[in-house]
N, C-alpha and C positions, 0 to 999 in steps of 0.2 A: 755274559748276559744270557739269561734264559730265553726260551722261545716266546713266552708270554710278554717279557719285557720288550723284545724286538717288535712284536705285534703292536704294542702300545706306542712305541716310538714311531713306527710307520704311520699309524693313525694320526699322531700329533703332527708329523711332517706334512701329511696330506692336508690336514686342517689348516696349517699355516700357509701352504701354497695356495689353497683354494681361497682363503681370505685375502691374500695378496692380489690374486687375479681379480677377485671381485672389486677390490679397491681400485685397481688399475682401470678396469672397465668402467666403473662408475665415474672415474675422473676424466675419461675420454669424452670429448664433446660429441654430441649427436651430429650425424651428417646433415641434418636438416634444421639445426637450431637457429641458423641465421636467416631461414626462409620464412616468409609470411605464412600465417595459418591458412588452411584450405577448407575449414569446416563450413563456412558460409558462402563459399564460391558457387556461382551459378554457371554450369557448363554452357558454352555457346555451341549449338548444333552445327553452325556454319563452319566451325573449326575441326569437326570430326571428319577423318578421311573418308572420302567416297571416290570411287574410280572416276577419273575425268571422262567427259563425253568422247573426246578424241585424244589419241596418243600425241603428246606435245613433242616437237622437235628439240626443244630446249626449255629449261625452266629457270626462274629466278628464285633463290632460296636464301633464307637466314637460318642460322643454327645456334644452338646452345650446347656446349660440351661439358660433360661431367667426367673429368679425368680421375685416374687413381694411380697409386704408387706402382711403378713398373710399366705403365702404359707407354706407348710410343710417344716420344717428345713431351712427356709429362714434365712440368716444371718442378723444381726441387721443393717448392712450398707445398706441393700436393701430398697430403698425408692419408687420404681416405683409402681404404681397401676397395677391392673390386665390388664386393657386396654392398659396401657403404655408398659407393658411387652410384650403384643401381638404385638404391633407396632414394638418394638425393634426386636422381633424374626423374623418378616417378612422381616425387612431390612437385618438382618444377613443371612436369608435364600437366599436372592438374591446374597449376597457375596459368600455363600457356594456353590451355583450352577454355579458360573461364572468360565470361563476358567482362569487358572493360579492361582487360589486361593488355599491356603494350609489350609485344614480343621483343621488340628492339631494346626496350628498357630492361627487360628481364635478362637479355643477353649481356648488356653492359654491366649489370650488377653481378651476375652469377656464372657466366660462361668462363670456362678455363682455357679457352682458345685466345691467347694473347694477341694473335694476329688480327682477329676479326671482332673481338668483344667491344672495342672502342667504337666500332662502326655498326654496333647493334647486331653483330653476328652475320653481317652481310657477306655471302659467298659469291654474290654477283649472279650472272647468267651463265649456266653451265649446259653443256651438251653431253651426249652419251660418251662414256669412257673417261670422264673428267673427275668422277668421284669414286670412292670405294664402292664396289659392286652392291653391297647391302644398302648403302646410303643412296646410290643411284636408283635402285629399285623403289625405295621409299619416296624419294623426291619426285620421280616421274609418275608415281601413283597418286599424287596429291592434286587437288584442284586449287585454284587461287584462294588464298586465305586459310587453307586447311593446315592442320598441325599433325605431324606424324606421331606414331608410337615412339618409345625410347628404343633406339637402334644402337647396337654395339659395333664398334670398329676397333682396330688395334690402338686407337687413341683414347678410347673410353666410350661413354654413352652419349648419343646425340639425340637432340630433338630438333626437327626441321619444321619450318613453315614456308610454304610457297607464297611468294609475294608477286606484286606487279613487277614487270621488268625494270631493273635499275641500270642495266647496261644495254647499249645498242651498238650496231655497226652498220655502216652504209657506204655506198659509193655514189659519187655525183658527177654529172657532166654539166658544165655550164657553157652556154653559147652566148657570148656577148657581141656587141657590134660597135662600130665607130659612132661616136656621138652619145653613147649611153653614159650613165654616171659611172665613169671608170675609176678604177684604182689600180695599183700595181698588180693586185691579185686577179682582177677581172679583165685586164687588158687583152683584147682579141689577138689570137695568134695569126689570123688571116683577116685582111680587110673585108668588111661586109657591112651592109646597112641593116636596119631593124627587120625589114621584111625578109631579107635573105637569112637572117639569124632565125627568125620564126620558122621559116620553111625547113631549114636544116634541122632544127630541133624536132620538128614534127616527123621528118624522115627517120631520124635516129630512134625515136620512140617506136615507130612502126617496125624498124629492123630488129631491135632488141626484143620486142614482144613477139616477133615472128621467129625467134630462136637465135638471133645474132648475138655475138658476145658484147655485153655491156662494156667490159674492160677494154676490148679492142677499139670500140667506138670512142671511149674516153681518151685513149692514147692518140687516136687519130684526130679528134676534133675538140676536146674540152679545152677551155681557156683557163681552167684552174691550174695552179702551179703543181698539183699532184697528178697531172695527166700521165706522167711517165710511170706512175704506180697504178695505172688503170682506174684512177679516180677514187681509190679506196682510202677512206679515213680510218685511222686506228680506232679500236674499241673505245667508246666514251661513256661516261656515267651521265645519268639523267641530271639536267641542270647545269651542265658544263658547256653546252653549245648554244648557238642562237635559238631562241624559242621557236621561231618559225620552222627551222630545220628539224628540231626535235619533234614538233607536231606532225610534220610530213612523214618522218621515219616511223613514228609510233602508229600512224594511221595506215601503214602498209603492212601486208602480210610478208612473212619471210620469203625472199626471192621475188617479190612483186616490184614492178617498176611504175613510177608515177607518170602522170601526164607531164608535158612541158609546162612548167610553172613560170609565169612571167613576173619579174620584179623590175625595179628600177635599174638593176645592173645587167639584165639579160634574161635568158630562158634557162631554167634549171630542171634537170631530169635526175631523179633520185631512185636508187635501188636499195632496198633493205636487205642486208646480209645476215646470216646467222652469226651470233656471237660464238666464236669457236677458237679455242687455244690448243696448241699442240706443244709437245716437248721433243727435242731431238738431241742426239749426239752428232758432232760434226768433226770431220778432219779437214783442215784448211791448209791449202798449199799456196803460199804467196809467190808472186813473180814481179819482176821489174816492169813498171808501166812504160809505155812509149814516151820517150823524151825525158824519162826520170833520171836524175843524177843522184849521186850518193854512193851507197855501198856497192863497190864493183863486184863483190862476191854474190850479190843477190841473183837468184836464178832467172833465166829468161822464161818467157811464156812457154816455149817448146819444152824446155827442161822441166817446167812445172807440170805440163801435161803428161810427160813420160813418167814422172814420179807419181802423179795421181793415178795413172793407169795401173802401175805396179801395186799401189796401195789398194785399189779397188779389187784387183784379183785376190789379194790376201784377205780382204774383208769378206769376200763372197765364198771363200773356202769353207767347207763344212767344219763346224766347231770353232770358227775364229772368234776372237774376243775383240769386239769393236772398240770398247773402252780402252783396252790395252794398246791397240793400234793407234788410237787417237793420242794417247799419252806419249807414244814413241815417235809418231810421224807428224802430228799436227803443228802448225805454226800458230803463235798467239797464246794468250793466257788460258784459254779454255783447255789446252792440252793438259794442264795440271789437274783438271777435273774429269779427265777421260773424255774430253770433248763435250761435256754436258752443258746445255743451254738452259736458261730459265724458260718456262712456258711463255709463248707469245702468240699473238693473233695476227691477222692480215693487216697490211698497211705499215708494218714496222721494218721490213727488210726489202731488198730489191725485188721488183715484181717477178722476174724470171725465177729467182731463188724461191720465193713463196709459192709460185705456181707449181714448181717441182715438188717441194717438200709437203705441201698440203694435199697433194695427190697420193702420197705414200700411205700404205696400210701400216698399222702398228707392227713393229718388228722388221719392216721392209727396208732395204738399203737402196739408196738412189744410184743412178748412173752419175757420171761426172757432171757437175753443175758449174758452169763458168760465169763469173761476173767480171765487172771492170777491174776489180782489185785482187781477185784471188779465184782459185778453183776449189770446189767443195765436194766432199763425199759425205752423205748424211744418212743416219739411221733414225727412223722415227721410233720413239719409245713410249709415247703417250698421245 
């Protein structure tokens, strides 16, 4: 074949390949073809980000995720490229900032986050350190009702909207009295009449507002069954608790303590707590309880303490791998996960355990924490 023939052949092959590529691209669906048009939308100025008047301690947010092939945790059905996902996110952003658009409904229809989409993209109430840094910066820069720009994380492109709080946490002290409308929950731990209950409740309010520990007062005096947990209730979603309690909590600032509120069951003092979750790795060392029968090989408390002290020394050595130590030494199913726990908030674990682990900084390893059932060494990872 001569040189001219080769040139012609190359041009023909290039033409065929170009045509095939064009056909392929024309047959590929647009990343926005399932989205409503945006031509006639009217932007809502109230949804455009403006710096909040005061830096919030925590925010409640919803999000819409536009994922792409290869993004972290992307579902197999995701076919969009990174650029296509960005284009899709920009179209959804226009919808989300328009008047009359329901952000939660947009999340249900279009978000690629399978965990939150059914709940309207609700991420709940989050504090510092609980989101990807870029998402955190955007979320904490929003005022209520405002919608962020499209923000990229390893999972894809996110659009955030700050909402009214959907999650709350609180602690309560209840002081009841003999002759009140009692139930098993409200039965007084100490015999007292109504006036004595009123006086005690007033004294407690004064002490905690003067700097005393609400949780110590709850353990000493509260007639609720959760007194041993410092009166702390687990994090709850709006609409899941008695209406009166939710109104009281929502009306308090974070860290604020109510007056003693009288009801037919006694006097109630409520403290609003920040909604805060942490994540830890733990090494658990079990021991035989006093009077426990069963496995004769189960270690004694003293043997457990000695083992825990040895593990703690290893954990605090420079360059130690806490996850590997947990896999090797920890008792219980978490050992197979390198001691990893799911994120949790206050009111879910024993009080002394929570008091110790919630005081840790990220990356810090605790001293030995002893509970009734076991000894723990903990590393906070989030």
